[in-house]
Every structure is written in structure tokens, then in C-alpha cells.
N, C-alpha and C positions, 0 to 999 in steps of 0.2 A: 505494500500499498502507502503512496505516495505521502511526502513531509505532512505535517499541518500547516504551516504557515504555507504551502501548495495547495492544501483543498480549501484556505478559508480565502485566499487570492482567488482558486476560482469562482471560489461563491461569489464573490464581491462582485468578480467582471463581472459571470453571470447576471445577478441580476439588477448592472450600471444598464448592461446589454442591452435585459430584454425591455427595462424603460424606456430606454430608445426604440426598440424593435412598435411598442405598443403607443408608441410615439408617431415611428414614422407610416403606423395602423390609421392613426386618428387621420396624419396628414392628407394621407393617398384618399382619404373619405369615399370610402368605396364600401364600407357596410364592417361594421363593429363586430368585438368578437361575442363569441357563442355566451360566454358568463356576462356580457355585456347587455347581450338581450334580455336575458333573463331578468338585469335587475332591473334593465326599462321596462319588459313587459310588467312585474309586481309590483314597480313603482305605481304604473300606469295604473290597476289593478284596486289597486291599497290606496291611492294619494299620498302617501309616504313620502317623504325626499330620499331624492337617490342617492343619496352615501350612507343612510340610515337604512336600508334598504342592502346597499355592498354590504354592509357593518352585519348584519342580521343575517344575506347568507351566510356570510364568511362561521358566524357564528356555529351554524347548521349544520356547515361541514366538514367541520369541525369533529361534529356530531359523533357524523359519522365515520370519522379516527375509525371511533372503540370497536364495533366489530371487524373492522378491517387489523387490530391491534397495528398502528401505525400510531409512532410519538416524534411531539418534536421535537426539536430539536436549536440548534443558534444559530442555525439556516430560516428555520423556519418565522422566528423575530426578526435574522435581517430582509426574509423575504418581505414583510408588513411594512417594517420605518422605510427599507432605501425606496422598493417599484416607484412608491407612488413620488418622490421627490427626484424620482430617475427621469418618469414621464416629467413635469411639470419643466425640470432644465432641458431635455432634450424638444421639448414645445416649445419653447423659447427660443434654440435655437435652432431652429433646420425652416427651411420658409415655404410658405405656400406654392404649390405646384401650380404651372399656370397654366398646363393642358393635359389632356386626359392619357396620353404617353405615359406621361412623368409621372403622375397620378398611380397608374397600373407598376410600372420599377419601383413606388416607394412600396405598395403593396407587397408585391414580390420582395421585396428588401424584407420588411419587416415581419414578413410569414417566417423564411430562413432565419432570421433573425431570429426572433422568437422562441422557434428550432432549438437554434444553438446553445443563447443565454438558456434556455433552460437543463440541457445536458449538464453546461458546465456548471450553475447552482445541485443540479440534486446529483450529479456526476459528482459534488463535491462529501457527497455521503457522511454532511451535515445535521440535515433535515428536510424536511422537501419545505415546501410553500405549500399554505392552506390548500388548495385547486389540488397540486401535485401530490402530497397526499391521497388523495383516492385511483391519482393513474399510479402511482407505488403498490397501492394493496393491494388492485388488484391483478399486480404486475408478481405476488409478491404469490396469488392464488392460481394460477399456471397462466393467464393474460400473458401475451405479448405489449412491450411499449406504445408501441405501434396500436394497437388492439386495443387494449383499453382504451389510451386517451380518445382515439379516435372514438368510440362507443361513449363519451361519458360528452366528449363536445356534441355529439351530435343529439345524442336524448340532451341537451341543456338548452341546446338551440330549437329545438322540436321545444320544449316546453315551454320557451322568450315567445318563442312566436307562437306561443296558442293564450302566451298572456297578452299577446301585444306589441310584441319587442318589432322595435324595425331590425328586419335582414338583409342585408346585402350578398353584390357576388363575392364580396371580400370574406363576407362570414360564414360565408359557404367551403372558397379556397384555405382560408382556416382549419374549419372545423376537418377537412377531409384531407390536407396536406402536415398538421404540425404535429401527428400522432409518430406516422412512418418517418418523418422527419430528424425529429425529437431524437427518435429514439440509433440512429446512422448517429446521428450527431455522439450521443455518447458511445459509442464504439475504438471512434476516438480521443473523445474530452475529458472521460470519465478520468474525475483521482483518487477517488475513493471507491470503498470495499463494492464486487460489482451487484448487480441490484441481479436480485433472484430471475431464473430466466426459466421459460415457459416450461409449465410439465409431459413430459412425452406423449406423444397419442401410443395406448397402446391399442393393439389389435386385438380378436377377443378369440379367450382360446378354444383351441382344439376338444375334444370332448373324442 
């Protein structure tokens, strides 16, 4: 396993780059992430402030860690504290794109960067983010990272759409691509303990 300073460096860099990836998608303005669709839909249906909905959903997600036997770590706390400021700083630095082509380029860059950043901070093995814990919990029970993340993203997207959240082409692209990309980046960017491998499929025994 890599040294602890290297793992903390990967964690910090991953969270900063995740914030940049989110900001790129915001600037592209071609669709929110699946979780933001859910937040928007719930805020619309309940009349609660968006910030309060984000906090409430985050708390419910952490409760789902219990049956999945996920444990928070310093990376979980850092995720809560650092991603928001990283997004705000990135939004200040990024210009508004003036053409559709540039918006598509920002969207593609945002999706790829978000996946790479997730691989960096999850792969540091210091604790997943609140919503990433669902992914790693399902991976520990036999699903690949790609399948677990895609299943979560599509489920959250469908729920958010049913509640009235706005869905764009970027939302669907992100939901379908971020899982496979994260799994691919984990194979080269992991600095902590390896994540559990999917359980092998056993052929039925012959009598």
C-alpha cells in the first residue's frame, strides 16, 4: 500500500478536481447531475429550500450506509468540507462558453474529470464521500464499480425526474458514463487498499 502522505495528497487533489469537474458541467449548462435532479425535484414538490433538501438527502444516504456496512473516514469529512468551496472557486475562474461546441467540450471534460477525481479520492482508501459510500458498499457485495455507480445514478435520475426535476442530455450522459470511467481510472489512480472485486459467477453444479 502507498504511503499515507501520498494517499492524503490523492484525496485532496481528487476533491479539488471533483469540484472543477462539477463546475465544468455547470458552465456547460446541458444538464445537471442525477443527484441535483433529485434535489431540485424534491425541493419543487416539498417547497423546502434547495440547500435544506441537499442536507436532508445527504443524511438519508448516510443512513443507507448502515445495512451496507460502510464506515466514514477522514475522506468522508473532507468530501463534505472541500467539494463545495472547490466548485465555487472553479466557477469564478471558468468563463461562460459562447458556443454550443464549447459547451459540449466542457460537458465531456466535466464527466471525464469527475470520474478521474472520484477514482483519486475513493482510491485513496480514506473514506468515500457520502454518496460514494453507496457505490463502494454495493461493490463489496459483488457488483463492479461500473455497474454499482450506473445503477445508483440511473435510479436517482429516474426518481428525480418523477419528482419534477429537470433532465438534460448532460444528465443522461453523466449517469451512463461516470461509472465505467470511474472503474477504469481506479485501476491506475488507486493509492490505498484495493476495492473489493466482484464475486465470480458460479456455474450451476451438475448432478
